C-alpha positions, 0 to 999 in steps of 0.5 A: 536494472531492467528499463526506468520507471516512466513517472507518469505509469507510478502511481496515481500522483502523476495521473492526478495531477494531469486531471487538474492540470488546467488549475495546476496551470492557471494557479502557477499563472496566478502567482507571482512566486517565482521558486518552489520549495519542495513541500510548496510545489507539492501543495500547488500539484495537489499531491504528498511531498514522496512524489516530488522528492522521486521525480525530483530524485529521477531527474524528471522534475529539476531544482535549478532556483535559490537554494535548491529551489524548483523555477515556475517555469519548470511546475510547468514545463512537469505539469504540461509533460504530465498532461501530455503522457499519464494514463488512468490509474485504476484498482487493477493497475495498482494491485498490478503493480503490486505483484509485477515480480511475482510469478501469480499474485499473492494467496489469500491468508498464506501469512496463516499458512505458514506460520508455525509456533506452538498452541499453549498450554491447557488454553483450549480456544485463543483471540485474535489477539492472541493469535495474531501475537502468536502467529506475528500478524494483526489481528484483521487477518484473523479475524477477515479469516473468521467472517472469510466465507470460502471452501478451503480455509475457513477458520470458524471462530463462535462468540465468546459474546456479541463481538468478542470471537475466538479459535479453539485448537481445533477449529484452527488447525481444521483450517490451516494445517501443518502450523503448530508445531509440538515444541519451540526448536 
């Protein structure tokens, strides 16, 4: 199962709290409130409720107050804990987190390359929206494939109007061979 995730390596929420820790601790010392609900604690920390829920589930943050509220001292302890241990979180670490279990990061347009669909009879060209419905992806992925200027898998789309594009069957087969099948099985 591996090692448990450390909350300061989980994502940008921990780093955000650590960078704003002085302001958060000052706000906590100025409030007369002794216990915080989940939403109010998230608001004080400046994050959404989801990371707070995750930290509670992993027992990094304890709910010991009445009605399962979080004590002010517990919030103070947690903020100081993150201040000491949190690490910067940049885009490279975000991608590392997403691709951690893969041997290599996914290639661009894998979803389009892996698609298998029947081109509608009598249609010479389809719009990105129609192609996306056949492939099972979002139309923006098809548009990105059209506008990307790479050597491999360059999908050429002609302009139907100044703002609308369409992709011919030939252009699709050139960019993504073996994705069009003759009949559905």
